[in-house]
Structure formats: C-alpha cells, structure tokens
N, C-alpha and C positions, 0 to 999 in steps of 0.2 A: 504494500500500500504506500503510494507516494504522498508526500505532504508538502503543502506550500505554506509559507508564513505570510499571512495577510495582515497588514497593519491594523492593530486595534486602537492604538492611541499614540500620539506624540505628546510627551510631557516635557516641555522645554526642549531638551536634546535627547530625551529618553523615548524609545519606540518599543512598544510591547506588541506581541503578535499572538494570534490564536492559531492552534494547529488545525488545519483543514484537511480532511481525508479525501482520497480519490481524486486528487488533482495531479497534473502531470509534472509540474516543476517542483523539485525539492529544494529546500533552503536550510542551511545550518545556522545555529546560533552564532552571533558575532559580538565583538565588543572592541571599542576604541577608548582609551583613557587619555584625555587631554592633559597638558602639563599642570593645570591647576587641580587635577583630580576629577574633573567633570567626566561622567561616563556617557558615551553614546553607544547604546546597546540594542540588540534585537534578540528577543527571547521567545522560544516556543514553550508555553506553559500548559501542559496537559491538566485535565481535571484529575486530582489525586484519587486513588482508590482507597485511601486510608480514612476517608470520611464516609458518612452514611449515604445511601442512595438518595435520600431526600436532600441532603446537602449538595450532592453532585448535581441534582436537577436544579437546585437553586442557583448554583454557580453558572449553569448553562443558560440562564435567562439573559437575553440581550437587552441592554439599556443603552439608549442613544448617548453618544459622546457629545452631542450638541448641547450647548448651554440653553436652558429653558428659564428665562427670567420669571421670577415669582415675587409678587408683592408680599410684604410682611403679613398683611391681612389674609392673603391667600394661603400662605404657609401655615398660619395659625388655624385657619379653618380646616385645612387638610390634616394637620397633625391631630387636632381635636377629634375629627371624624374617625381617623385611623385609630387613635388611642381608645375611643369608646368601642369601636367595632372589635378590635383585637383584644381589648380588655375583657369583653364578653366571652371570647374564645378561651382565653386563659381561665376565666372564672368557671367555665364548664369543665375544664381539666383539673382545676384546683379550687374546689368549692370554698368560698369565703363570703362574708358580708362586706359591703362597701358603703360607707356613709360619708357625708361631707360635714364639715364643721369648722370651728376656729379654735386655735390655741394661741394665746398671747396676742390675739388680734390678727393672726395670720391664717388665711384659709388653708385647710388641710383635707386630705382624704384619709379616713380611718379604715384600714383593711384588717378584718378580724377573722381568724379561723373559726369554723363552726364548733370545734372542740379545742379548748385550751386546757391542758393538764394543770393541776394545782401547782406543780413545781415551776410552771412557766408563766403564771399569771402576773408575776412581778416584773416580767421582762417587757421591753419594747424596742422596736427597731425604727429608725428614722430613715426614710428614703428621700433623697434629693434627686429629682428626676432629671433626665437629659432633655435635649432640645435646643442646643446652641445658645442657651441663656435667653432666647427670645420666644420660646414656645414650650409646650408640654409634650414631650415624646417618651414619657415613661412612668407617670404617677400610678398608672394601673398595671401596665405590662411588666414593670420592674418590681412592683410591690406584691401583687397577687401570688405569684409562685413562691416567693420567699416567705410570705406570711403562712401559707398553707404548709410548706415543707418544714418550717421551724416550729409550727404551732404557736406562733408568737404574733401579737398585734404589731402591725406596721403603720406608722404615721407618715404619709407622703405629704411633704411640705410644698404647697403651691406658692412658692416665693414670687416676689415681684420680678417682672421680666424687663430686659433691655430691649430696645434702646430707651424706652421711656424711663426706666429705672436702672441706671447703670450701677456698677460696683460703687459702694458695698451693699446695695439694697438687698440682693439675694442672700448675701452673707449675714446681714443683720436679721433678716426674717428667720433664717435657719437657726441662728444662735438663740433668738427669742423663743422659738419652739423648744429647743433643747433645754434652755434654762427653766422653762415652765415644767417640762417633764421631769426635771431633777427634783421638783418639789414632791413628786409622788413615786419616783423610782430612784433606786441607788445607781450611781454611775456604772458599777460593775454589771448592772442588768440592762445597760443601754448600748446599742450599736448603731452606727451611722453608715449608710452606703449610698452609692450613686453610680450612674453610667454616664460617660461622655461629659457633658457640662456638669452633671451632678457628681461625677467622679472628681472633677477639678474642684468643685465647691466643697466636697467632703474634705479634701486636704486643707482647703482654706479655713474651713470651720474648725478643724482640729488644731491648727496652728494658732488661730485667734483665741480659742478657748484656753489653750495652754498659756498664752501670753497674758490673758485676763486673770489667771489664777483660779479659774473655774475648774472643778473636778472633770477630768477627761472621761469620755465613754470608754468602755472596755475593749471595743473592737471597731475597726473601720473596713469598708469595702470600697476599693478604688478600681472600678471596672471600666477599662478603656478610657483613660484620661491622660492628663499631663500636668506638669508643674512649672512650665515656662512659656509664657505668652510671647516672649521676645524673639523666639526662633522656631523654625520648623524642622522636625526630625526627618530622617531619611524616608520613613514610610509615607509621609505626606506627598513626596514626589512620585511615589509608586502607585498609591491606591486612592481611589475615590470612595464615596460612601458605600458603594456596592463591590468594592475590591477593584478588579481590573476593569470592570464595566461601568460606564457612566462618565459624565463630564468631570474633568479635572483641570484646574488652573495650575500653571507652574508656581512653585513656592516663591514667595516674595518676602523681602525684608520688611519687618514691621517697625513702626514708630509709635510713640505715644499719640493718641488721638485717632489712630486708624482702627482700633478695635472698639466696637459699640459697647461691649460689656465693660471694658477697662476705662472707657472714656478717655480723659486726659492724664490718667495716672501713669507713671512710668511702668513700662511693661516688665521691668525687673524689680519692681517693688515687692518685697518678700511677703507682704500680706496678699498680694495678687498671684504672684508666681512663687510658689512655696519652695521651688528648687533652690532659691536664694535665702530661705529662712533656716533657722536652727531647727532641725528635724529630730534632734535627740529627745528621747523620752516619750515619743508619740505612741498611741495604742497599737496593739497587734493589728496589722493591716494586710488584707488579702488583695492582691493585684491579679486581675484577669484581663487577657487580651487574646488576639488571634492572629494567624499568619498573614492574612490579607487585610488587617485592620489599619486604616489610615492613621490611627493613634498608637500603633504598635511601638514605634520609637518612643513617643512621649511616655507611655505606660512603663516601659522597661527602664528608661532613663531615670524616672522618678523612683521606681522600685529599688534601683541600685543606690540611689541617694539615701533612701531609708535604711538600707543595709549598712552603708558607710557610717550612718549615724548610730548604728547599734540597735536598730529597731527590729522586731520580729516582722518579717515582710515576705511571706510566701508568694510565689508567682505561678500562675497557671496560664499556659499559652495553648489555645486550640488550633489545630491544623487547618490552614487554608481558608478559614471563614472570614467574612468581612466584618466591618465595624458593628459592634453591639448586636451580633447575630442572635443573642438570647431574647430579643424582642420578637422573634419569629416562632410562633407556637408549633409550627409543622415539623421542626427539626428535632431529631433525637438528641443532638448536641445541646439544644436549648434546655431540655430536661436535665442533662448531665451538668451543664453550667449552673443551673439553679440549685441542683443538689450539692455542688461544690460550695456555693455561697452559703446554703443552709447549714451544711455540716460544719463549715468554719465558724459561723455564729453560735451554733449549738456547742461547739467545743470551747468557746471563749466566754460566753456570757454566763454570769453567775459564779465565775471562778475568781478566787482571791489571789493576789500576787503571792 
C-alpha cells in the first residue's frame, strides 16, 4: 500500500501531514533545522492503536483548518448549549443532583451524589471550570463525574468572566467561595480542581491562599493548564484545540495588555503566572494532560516546577488525545481520567500530615 503525505497544516514553518492510503506517490518524513533552532518538518502521523477504538474514531474527525470568526456572545451561547447538553449525558452515566445557588455572593452549581457515605459527608471539592476565562466549558462536565466517583459534593464556582471582569475577579470569587466553605469544612477535607483556564486558576488560588495565610486545601487538580502567561510552550505550535485538526495560529510573543484575562498586569506577575511564584509548601497536586494537548508543554513545565519546589506532584499523560478530552463522554479514556482524578482525591482528603 503506497502512501502520500498530504499537507494538513502549516504552523509558521511547521507542516504536518496525514497518511493517505492507496495513493501512488510515496513520501518520507523530513526535517530541516535552521541555525536558530526553528524546525521545518513534514511528518506522517498514523492514528495510534494504543488508544480505544472510540478515541481512534474521534481523532479521525476532520475539522477545517480555516479560521471561523466567532463573537464572544456566540461563543458563550455555544458553550452554554454544549455544557447543558453534554452535562445531561454525563448525568445519565453518573447519577447526581445538580442545583444552583450562591456562596459568599458568588453563583455556584452544587453537584451532589445520590448517596454520600457518612465518612465523606464532611468533604467537599471545588471545581473551577474551563472556558478560556470568558465562558463556561466545564461546570457540569468536569464536576458530575468527579462528584459521582468520589461520592463527594462538588461546588462548581461560576466566577466572573473576562473581558468584562479581568484578573483578579475570577481569583477573588474563587477564594471567597473557598473561605466560606472553610467555615463548615476542615481544610484537610477540601480539594480544588480545574481544567484549562480552571487549571490555571486552581494554581493561582493556591498561591494566593498561601500568601494570605489562609489554611490550604488538602489537594489540588491541575488538569491541562499552565503557569506562565508570558510565553508559549512547544505544544502550542503543534496542536490546536482538537490536536492536529483545526485552525491554529502561529505562536506569538505576548505583552502586557494583549491578554483579556490578565488585562494590563505584567504577564510575569507571580500572582498571575505562578511559575514565577514561590511554589514550596503547596498541597499535593495531580497534573493530567495528553499527547496531543495544546497545553501539554504548559502542564508539564508547571509540574516540574512543583517538583523542584519539593511538592508532591504526580503527573499522568494520556496517549495521543487532544486538549481536555475528558469532556467527551463517549471515550473510555474519559472514564479512566475521571477515575484517576477521583482516586487521587479519595487518597488525599481527610488524611492528616
């Protein structure tokens, strides 16, 4: 069977290709490294057989590389509709109750398992959802499976969104909810976790809590995030939201004022980019990412910083899957990722140093 490498994307000077069967012309992989280290490459990337058939089919979906402009209102409408629709799918797989409310004046979703054992009634998990800081892409899909699998109530914080409310609005809202929950829960019975923007915010919350002298939660979950707004990791030049498929802009240098969440704050301010903060003494933190995650670099760079600081920071990397794949209820790997998250919190919460 002959194969031809048909261009999938040009990312700056990086060209990626799909392997196409039954075509007459064969092409091999190639690479040229320029004097400054810039790579000009062509690669044939087969769909790996090391992932589930469902994941293989997901990676085979074709998403246009063309940019499709979307207003913020359109994005929020789309993510809200998707979150409600997919949240119902998760709720069928993981039966829980979902209520809305307020804690410390901040709107929240309260996700409660149908059965909570007596030993776990004093525990609570706080979810800081993803969505690029400008929409809600996870308050249901991130919270429902973890609540069910841990048999622990999850409070999903519906923090204020950028650009209307830039940093530190989301941080302030999250800390307000945490401090209120401290009135009814011991810190060793609290965990905080988030995906993407929520993963970034989880790290920011932990550093701010520590600096305020407020008791730290027992465990954190940083799932596909980063700790440095000032630079782009290698994976952002390789992968779009859907991995190899979909529109991708070349990485560009960032300056203060170019990020809607950071607003005019220095992108290396340690309260924003915790890679520049003192990370010593932070709670046990689980890091999760995947092989085609656009934030693979950011997640692993931050995890190594936690290790250098002497923190407990296990890392799990799933093969080949794209950014925040655990929001897809059709994948067996989603169940596995959620079980990893749940087992981590079960092993940490309620334990004394």
